[in-house]
Structure formats: structure tokens, C-alpha cells
C-alpha positions as CSV (number, residue, x, y, z in Angstrom):
1,X,-104.5,-70.5,-157.1
2,X,-103.9,-71.5,-160.7
3,X,-105.2,-74.2,-163.0
4,X,-108.4,-75.4,-164.5
5,X,-111.5,-73.9,-163.0
6,X,-114.2,-76.2,-161.8
7,X,-112.0,-78.9,-160.2
8,X,-113.5,-78.1,-156.8
9,X,-116.6,-76.3,-155.6
10,X,-115.3,-73.3,-153.7
11,X,-118.5,-73.1,-151.6
12,X,-118.2,-76.7,-150.5
13,X,-114.5,-76.3,-149.7
14,X,-115.5,-73.4,-147.5
15,X,-118.0,-75.7,-145.8
16,X,-115.3,-78.2,-145.3
17,X,-113.1,-75.6,-143.7
18,X,-115.9,-74.6,-141.3
19,X,-116.3,-78.2,-140.2
20,X,-112.5,-78.6,-139.6
21,X,-112.4,-75.2,-137.8
22,X,-114.9,-76.6,-135.4
23,X,-112.4,-79.2,-134.1
24,X,-110.0,-76.4,-133.4
25,X,-112.6,-74.2,-131.7
26,X,-113.7,-77.1,-129.5
27,X,-110.1,-77.7,-128.4
28,X,-110.0,-81.2,-129.9
29,X,-106.9,-80.3,-132.0
30,X,-104.4,-77.4,-132.0
31,X,-104.3,-76.9,-135.8
32,X,-104.8,-78.4,-139.2
33,X,-103.3,-78.1,-142.7
34,X,-105.1,-79.6,-145.7
35,X,-104.1,-79.9,-149.4
36,X,-106.4,-80.8,-152.3
37,X,-105.0,-81.1,-155.8
38,X,-106.9,-81.9,-158.9
39,X,-106.6,-81.1,-162.6
40,X,-103.9,-78.5,-162.0
41,X,-105.9,-76.8,-159.2
42,X,-104.4,-76.9,-155.8
43,X,-106.1,-75.6,-152.6
44,X,-104.2,-75.5,-149.3
45,X,-105.9,-74.5,-146.0
46,X,-104.2,-73.6,-142.7
47,X,-106.3,-73.6,-139.5
48,X,-105.3,-73.0,-135.9
49,X,-101.9,-73.3,-134.3
50,X,-98.7,-75.2,-134.7
51,X,-98.2,-75.2,-130.9
52,X,-100.8,-74.4,-128.2
53,X,-98.2,-73.2,-125.8
54,X,-96.3,-70.8,-128.0
55,X,-99.4,-69.8,-130.0
56,X,-97.5,-70.1,-133.3
57,X,-100.0,-70.1,-136.2
58,X,-100.2,-73.0,-138.7
59,X,-98.4,-72.4,-141.9
60,X,-98.5,-73.8,-145.4
61,X,-94.9,-75.1,-144.8
62,X,-95.4,-76.4,-141.3
63,X,-93.4,-79.6,-140.7
64,X,-95.3,-82.6,-139.3
65,X,-94.3,-86.1,-138.0
66,X,-95.9,-88.2,-140.7
67,X,-95.4,-91.6,-139.0
68,X,-96.7,-94.4,-141.1
69,X,-97.0,-92.2,-144.2
70,X,-93.2,-93.1,-144.3
71,X,-94.1,-96.6,-145.4
72,X,-95.1,-95.8,-149.1
73,X,-91.9,-93.8,-149.5
74,X,-89.7,-96.6,-148.2
75,X,-91.6,-99.1,-150.4
76,X,-90.9,-97.0,-153.4
77,X,-87.2,-96.8,-152.6
78,X,-87.0,-100.6,-152.3
79,X,-88.7,-101.0,-155.6
80,X,-86.2,-98.8,-157.3
81,X,-83.6,-101.3,-156.3
82,X,-85.8,-104.1,-157.7
83,X,-85.9,-102.2,-161.0
84,X,-82.1,-102.1,-161.0
85,X,-81.9,-105.9,-160.2
86,X,-80.1,-105.1,-156.9
87,X,-83.0,-106.7,-155.1
88,X,-85.6,-109.3,-156.3
89,X,-89.1,-109.6,-155.0
90,X,-89.1,-113.3,-154.3
91,X,-85.5,-113.8,-153.3
92,X,-84.8,-114.6,-149.7
93,X,-83.5,-111.6,-147.8
94,X,-80.9,-113.8,-146.0
95,X,-78.1,-112.6,-148.2
96,X,-78.2,-109.1,-146.9
97,X,-80.1,-109.7,-143.7
98,X,-78.4,-112.8,-142.2
99,X,-80.1,-112.0,-138.9
100,X,-83.3,-113.3,-140.4
101,X,-81.9,-116.6,-141.7
102,X,-83.0,-119.9,-140.2
103,X,-86.1,-118.5,-138.5
104,X,-88.0,-120.2,-135.7
105,X,-91.8,-119.5,-135.4
106,X,-94.0,-119.5,-132.3
107,X,-96.1,-122.6,-132.1
108,X,-98.8,-120.4,-130.6
109,X,-99.0,-116.7,-130.4
110,X,-99.6,-116.8,-126.7
111,X,-97.0,-119.5,-126.1
112,X,-93.5,-119.2,-124.5
113,X,-90.6,-118.0,-126.7
114,X,-89.1,-121.5,-126.4
115,X,-92.1,-123.2,-127.8
116,X,-91.3,-122.9,-131.5
117,X,-91.3,-124.7,-134.8
118,X,-89.0,-124.2,-137.9
119,X,-90.1,-121.6,-140.5
120,X,-91.4,-123.4,-143.6
121,X,-89.6,-121.0,-145.9
122,X,-87.3,-118.0,-145.8
123,X,-88.5,-114.4,-145.7
124,X,-88.6,-112.5,-149.0
125,X,-88.6,-108.9,-150.1
126,X,-92.3,-109.4,-151.1
127,X,-93.0,-110.5,-147.6
128,X,-91.5,-107.3,-146.2
129,X,-93.5,-105.1,-148.7
130,X,-96.8,-106.8,-147.9
131,X,-96.3,-107.2,-144.2
132,X,-96.3,-111.0,-144.5
133,X,-92.8,-111.6,-142.9
134,X,-94.4,-113.2,-139.9
135,X,-93.6,-110.4,-137.4
136,X,-95.4,-107.2,-136.6
137,X,-97.6,-105.2,-134.2
138,X,-100.4,-106.9,-132.4
139,X,-103.3,-104.6,-131.9
140,X,-104.4,-104.6,-128.3
141,X,-102.9,-104.5,-124.8
142,X,-99.0,-104.5,-125.2
143,X,-98.3,-107.1,-122.6
144,X,-100.8,-109.9,-123.2
145,X,-98.3,-112.4,-124.6
146,X,-94.7,-113.3,-123.9
147,X,-93.6,-112.2,-127.4
148,X,-95.1,-108.7,-126.8
149,X,-93.2,-108.4,-123.5
150,X,-90.0,-109.5,-125.2
151,X,-90.5,-106.9,-127.9
152,X,-91.0,-104.2,-125.3
153,X,-87.9,-105.3,-123.3
154,X,-85.7,-105.2,-126.5
155,X,-87.2,-101.8,-127.6
156,X,-88.1,-103.1,-131.0
157,X,-91.0,-100.7,-131.1
158,X,-91.0,-97.3,-129.5
159,X,-93.8,-95.0,-128.2
160,X,-91.8,-92.1,-129.5
161,X,-90.2,-93.6,-132.6
162,X,-87.6,-94.4,-133.6
163,X,-86.0,-97.2,-131.5
164,X,-82.7,-96.1,-129.8
165,X,-80.5,-98.6,-131.6
166,X,-78.3,-98.5,-134.7
167,X,-79.7,-100.5,-137.6
168,X,-77.3,-103.4,-137.1
169,X,-78.1,-103.6,-133.3
170,X,-81.8,-103.4,-134.1
171,X,-81.6,-106.3,-136.5
172,X,-79.6,-108.3,-134.0
173,X,-82.3,-107.8,-131.4
174,X,-85.1,-108.6,-133.9
175,X,-83.2,-111.7,-135.0
176,X,-83.0,-113.0,-131.4
177,X,-86.8,-113.4,-131.3
178,X,-89.0,-116.0,-132.9
179,X,-91.5,-115.0,-135.6
180,X,-95.1,-114.6,-134.6
181,X,-96.4,-116.5,-137.7
182,X,-95.0,-118.5,-140.6
183,X,-93.7,-116.2,-143.5
184,X,-96.4,-115.5,-145.9
185,X,-99.2,-116.8,-143.6
186,X,-100.7,-113.6,-142.3
187,X,-100.6,-109.8,-142.5
188,X,-98.9,-108.2,-139.4
189,X,-98.5,-104.5,-139.4
190,X,-95.4,-102.3,-139.5
191,X,-92.2,-104.3,-138.8
192,X,-91.7,-105.2,-142.5
193,X,-91.1,-101.5,-143.3
194,X,-88.5,-101.1,-140.6
195,X,-86.7,-104.2,-141.9
196,X,-87.1,-102.8,-145.4
197,X,-85.2,-99.7,-144.4
198,X,-82.2,-101.7,-143.2
199,X,-82.3,-103.8,-146.4
200,X,-82.3,-100.8,-148.6
201,X,-79.3,-99.3,-146.9
202,X,-77.3,-102.6,-147.1
203,X,-78.3,-103.2,-150.8
204,X,-77.4,-99.6,-151.8
205,X,-74.3,-99.3,-149.7
206,X,-75.3,-96.1,-148.1
207,X,-77.6,-94.8,-145.3
208,X,-81.3,-95.1,-145.8
209,X,-81.7,-91.3,-145.5
210,X,-78.9,-90.8,-148.0
211,X,-80.5,-93.1,-150.5
212,X,-83.9,-91.6,-150.1
213,X,-82.5,-88.1,-150.4
214,X,-80.5,-88.9,-153.6
215,X,-83.1,-91.0,-155.4
216,X,-86.5,-89.7,-154.2
217,X,-86.5,-86.6,-152.1
218,X,-84.2,-84.3,-154.1
219,X,-85.6,-85.4,-157.5
220,X,-89.1,-84.7,-156.3
221,X,-88.2,-81.4,-154.6
222,X,-89.1,-82.6,-151.1
223,X,-86.7,-80.2,-149.4
224,X,-88.4,-80.4,-145.9
225,X,-88.7,-84.2,-145.7
226,X,-86.2,-86.3,-143.7
227,X,-85.7,-88.2,-140.5
228,X,-85.1,-85.1,-138.3
229,X,-85.8,-81.4,-138.3
230,X,-82.7,-79.2,-138.7
231,X,-82.5,-76.6,-135.9
232,X,-83.0,-73.7,-138.4
233,X,-86.4,-75.2,-139.3
234,X,-87.7,-75.9,-135.8
235,X,-89.9,-72.8,-135.9
236,X,-92.0,-74.6,-138.5
237,X,-92.3,-77.9,-136.6
238,X,-95.7,-78.6,-135.1
239,X,-96.0,-79.9,-131.5
240,X,-97.9,-83.1,-130.9
241,X,-100.7,-83.6,-128.3
242,X,-102.5,-86.6,-126.9
243,X,-105.8,-87.0,-125.1
244,X,-105.7,-87.7,-121.3
245,X,-107.9,-90.8,-121.0
246,X,-109.3,-89.6,-117.6
247,X,-109.9,-85.9,-118.2
248,X,-110.3,-86.1,-122.1
249,X,-108.2,-82.9,-122.2
250,X,-105.3,-82.4,-124.7
251,X,-101.9,-82.8,-123.2
252,X,-98.4,-82.5,-124.8
253,X,-97.1,-85.7,-126.2
254,X,-93.8,-84.1,-127.2
255,X,-92.4,-80.7,-127.8
256,X,-91.5,-79.5,-131.2
257,X,-88.3,-78.0,-129.8
258,X,-87.3,-81.3,-128.2
259,X,-83.8,-82.4,-129.2
260,X,-85.3,-85.8,-130.0
261,X,-86.4,-84.4,-133.4
262,X,-83.6,-82.0,-134.0
263,X,-80.8,-84.6,-134.4
264,X,-80.4,-87.5,-136.8
265,X,-81.8,-90.7,-135.1
266,X,-79.7,-93.7,-134.4
267,X,-82.3,-95.8,-136.2
268,X,-83.9,-94.2,-139.3
269,X,-87.3,-95.9,-139.2
270,X,-88.5,-97.0,-142.7
271,X,-91.9,-97.6,-141.1
272,X,-92.6,-94.4,-139.2
273,X,-89.6,-92.0,-139.0
274,X,-90.1,-89.2,-141.6
275,X,-91.2,-85.7,-141.1
276,X,-92.7,-83.7,-144.0
277,X,-95.0,-80.9,-145.2
278,X,-98.2,-81.0,-147.3
279,X,-96.4,-79.6,-150.3
280,X,-93.5,-82.1,-150.1
281,X,-95.8,-85.1,-149.7
282,X,-98.0,-83.9,-152.5
283,X,-94.9,-84.1,-154.8
284,X,-94.6,-87.8,-153.9
285,X,-98.4,-88.3,-154.3
286,X,-98.4,-86.6,-157.7
287,X,-95.5,-88.9,-158.8
288,X,-97.6,-91.9,-157.7
289,X,-100.7,-90.6,-159.4
290,X,-98.8,-90.0,-162.6
291,X,-97.7,-93.7,-162.6
292,X,-94.1,-93.0,-161.7
293,X,-93.4,-89.7,-163.6
294,X,-92.6,-86.3,-162.1
295,X,-91.6,-83.2,-164.0
296,X,-90.9,-85.0,-167.2
297,X,-88.7,-87.5,-165.4
298,X,-89.5,-91.1,-164.7
299,X,-88.9,-92.0,-161.0
300,X,-90.5,-95.5,-161.0
301,X,-91.7,-97.7,-163.9
302,X,-95.4,-97.7,-164.6
303,X,-95.5,-101.4,-163.9
304,X,-93.9,-100.8,-160.5
305,X,-96.5,-98.3,-159.4
306,X,-99.3,-100.5,-160.7
307,X,-98.0,-103.4,-158.5
308,X,-97.7,-101.0,-155.5
309,X,-101.4,-100.1,-155.7
310,X,-102.7,-103.6,-156.4
311,X,-104.1,-105.7,-153.5
312,X,-101.5,-108.4,-152.8
313,X,-103.3,-110.2,-150.0
314,X,-105.5,-113.3,-150.0
315,X,-108.8,-113.3,-148.0
316,X,-107.2,-115.7,-145.5
317,X,-104.3,-113.3,-144.8
318,X,-106.7,-110.5,-144.1
319,X,-109.0,-112.5,-141.9
320,X,-106.2,-113.5,-139.6
321,X,-104.5,-110.1,-139.5
322,X,-105.8,-109.0,-136.1
323,X,-106.2,-105.4,-137.4
324,X,-109.0,-103.0,-136.6
325,X,-112.5,-104.6,-136.9
326,X,-114.1,-104.0,-140.3
327,X,-110.8,-102.6,-141.7
328,X,-110.6,-105.2,-144.5
329,X,-114.3,-104.9,-145.5
330,X,-113.4,-102.5,-148.3
331,X,-109.6,-102.4,-148.3
332,X,-106.6,-104.2,-149.7
333,X,-102.8,-103.9,-149.2
334,X,-100.2,-103.5,-151.9
335,X,-96.6,-102.7,-151.5
336,X,-96.3,-100.3,-148.6
337,X,-99.8,-98.8,-148.9
338,X,-103.5,-99.5,-148.8
339,X,-106.2,-99.2,-151.4
340,X,-110.0,-99.2,-151.4
341,X,-111.4,-102.3,-153.2
342,X,-115.1,-101.4,-153.2
343,X,-117.4,-98.5,-152.5
344,X,-119.5,-98.4,-149.3
345,X,-119.6,-94.7,-148.7
346,X,-118.9,-91.3,-150.2
347,X,-115.1,-91.4,-149.9
348,X,-114.4,-95.1,-150.2
349,X,-113.7,-94.8,-154.0
350,X,-112.4,-98.1,-155.5
351,X,-108.8,-97.6,-156.6
352,X,-108.1,-94.8,-154.1
353,X,-104.7,-95.6,-152.6
354,X,-102.5,-94.2,-149.9
355,X,-102.0,-94.4,-146.1
356,X,-102.3,-92.7,-142.8
357,X,-100.1,-91.9,-139.7
358,X,-100.7,-92.4,-136.0
359,X,-100.4,-88.7,-135.4
360,X,-103.4,-87.9,-137.5
361,X,-101.8,-87.4,-140.9
362,X,-103.5,-88.9,-144.0
363,X,-102.7,-89.1,-147.8
364,X,-104.6,-90.7,-150.6
365,X,-104.7,-90.4,-154.4
366,X,-107.6,-91.3,-156.6
367,X,-106.7,-92.0,-160.2
368,X,-110.3,-91.9,-161.4
369,X,-110.7,-88.4,-160.2
370,X,-107.1,-87.2,-160.7
371,X,-107.2,-86.2,-157.0
372,X,-104.6,-85.9,-154.3
373,X,-105.8,-85.2,-150.7
374,X,-103.6,-84.6,-147.7
375,X,-104.5,-84.0,-144.1
376,X,-101.9,-83.0,-141.5
377,X,-102.7,-82.8,-137.8
378,X,-100.6,-83.7,-134.7
379,X,-102.7,-85.6,-132.2
380,X,-101.6,-89.1,-131.2
381,X,-104.4,-91.6,-131.8
382,X,-104.5,-95.3,-132.2
383,X,-108.1,-95.2,-133.4
384,X,-109.0,-96.3,-137.0
385,X,-108.9,-93.5,-139.5
386,X,-112.6,-94.1,-140.3
387,X,-113.7,-91.8,-137.5
388,X,-113.3,-88.1,-136.4
389,X,-111.3,-85.6,-138.3
390,X,-109.9,-87.9,-141.1
391,X,-113.4,-89.2,-141.9
392,X,-114.9,-85.7,-142.1
393,X,-112.0,-84.5,-144.2
394,X,-112.3,-87.2,-146.8
395,X,-116.1,-87.1,-146.9
396,X,-116.2,-83.4,-147.4
397,X,-113.4,-83.4,-149.9
398,X,-115.3,-85.8,-152.2
399,X,-118.4,-83.8,-151.7
400,X,-116.5,-80.7,-153.0
401,X,-115.5,-82.4,-156.3
402,X,-117.0,-80.9,-159.4
403,X,-117.7,-83.0,-162.5
């Protein structure tokens, strides 16, 4: 460990580790990796196992499915193209995504797919970045409404991402469905980032992974981040578990050695497809915390980062979002990530920005504290990130900050 002494309380970081070790000892999670970075001081903790079956220990360079932590990376890539005037925030996406032209919108969210009205305006890049395109995940049972059943039948979403389609075929299928809401009307989670990945590839004239690698991953030194895990790195890839709803025991969700993850996907999901490590993602987080600069090089304009971390939603768009109860009480949504808008607890620091992943990963940066925190676990959960391991990690990390 190098850097300025006093950024963290070592005693309180030890207490944080003890709390997190308790989750492993009780069998609630196989293993954990955490990273805390502040003022030049970086602390990384590894706890438990990468894989309960093979008993491989967690490592500092263990590779994790980061799921929705992909979204901020994809948003940053799109905004690079805005800076180069290859895309414009408020231009309709029809030019590059003709599948989304001439949209029809459900008259009622629970209505038939034929009961539609015309979209009042086209979908824009801003809509994709802010999840206001009129299409997304509906939190709750997956088969309540006809539109949800159609989404399942067309494999627009996947329980084990990504969908099994090429980007062009995925867009064709998405374009065959009506929107769930008028563009700009309400916040609907996730789909905007997947569409954004296709838009980036078409605007850049190369694959999404190729563009990310050339413009973000390699410049930031993110050597273990991508849409699949090369076979030579599979020994560092953590397995994922889920809780059996009847027995409450952990069971394998998928195997780290499964070929699903060892080959490039047909659909590189801009919303949930990346794998990464704590060190890799800390490089992206540090660039964001430094207002777009990394290693003396400017990756994004300061104004671009400021827009990303500014709440872009109206109160009406939040109220009608159908997300987890209470989620918007102290949060906003910018371009591809969330931020805290007011304090109502130890860790809900106004201005703290970042996002989480469905497998238990979490990243946030706090400009006021110069802080980056990253939590990596692999346990599938659709619960809000205000409970359990993530809540304890963030509370204890803020408790460990020295003045």
C-alpha cells in the first residue's frame, strides 16, 4: 500500500472485513473482493472462494460478471461519439436504427399488442442514455402483460445474458414490438443501454467490443474487461450462485468454466454483458472521478462527465417508473448511471455516482471525498442494493473514512 496516510482508518477497515467475512462463514456467499481508493491510498481485500466446488480462493485479479455496471461504460463510449459529432444527443436515432422509426405505442401497458397509438415523437440518443425510450424491464412477474410474454418469446431479455441473436436480428425483433410508453414519458430500465450498444457499433463502423477496446479499455489499461473470458483466464473467473427459494441454500447459477462465457457472444450487450476485475473497473472509476482524465490523457471532456453525473429525470418520470419502492427517494439518473441527490443515511452522500449489477457487484465514486469504492460478489439477486452485503459494504466504508 502506497499513498497519503490517513485516507482510511485501518482499524475500521478491519472491522468492515470482519463483517463481510461473516457472510462467507454463514454460507451466504462464496467470496468477496472489495476495493477502496482515496487520496492515492488503495486497499483491496479478498475473502473466501471464487468457486465453492473447486475451492479456488478469491484473488485480487478474479474476473466477475459485472452485469449492469456495463451501462456506465457503454454510455461513456456513446458520449465519445457525441463529442466527435458522429452522434447528437437530441437527434432521432432513425438514421442509424431504422428499426425504431415510425413507432407505435401501447394504448395501455396491460393491453393487447394490437391496441396501439402512434408515437408522438421519434426516439433520441438522449432517450437511450436516460432510459426514456419507452421500452424496458417491468419489475415484477414476467408474464403479467401481453408485452412481457412477447418479450420472452422473442428473447429480447435473457436470464443468462446476452440474448442469443446478432445485433441486427435483435434490433429486428425489438422493432417488431410496440413501445410500452411514449418516448420521453417515463423511465424504463435497461433496454436503452442494449440499443445504445448497437447504435455505437453502427456509428463507429466497427463492433461494440472493438470500439470499447480501442477507445476506453486499452487507454485505461483495463486488460481483463470484455464480453467474454479467454480460456487462458478461466482459472480467474468466479462462479455465480443463486438462492433456492424453498431451501434458502446456495445453488450454482452457472459455472465459471461454462463455454457460455469463454466465447464471444452473438450479442455483445451494452446493458449487461461485460466481465471485469476490481482493478480494471477502478481505472474507469478514477477517470470518471477525475472529470474525464486518466494518466495525463483526456478520455472524456469535463462537460461530458458533468452531464453524465447530473440527474436528467423529472419527478413525473421517476414516479411512473415502476422501479423498486423508495428507490427515487434520494436518487437521480444521469447518462447510464445513478447518483444520490440527498443524504438520508451514512452512505447516501449527495453527488455520489455509479451503479450496481444483478450479480451483486457495485461501484460508486464520491467527488467530495475523492473516494472510489467497488464491491464484487457473484450471487444472483433481484433485490434492491439497499439491503444485505452492498448496504453493509457502503455503510462500513464511509465509517472508515478519515478526515
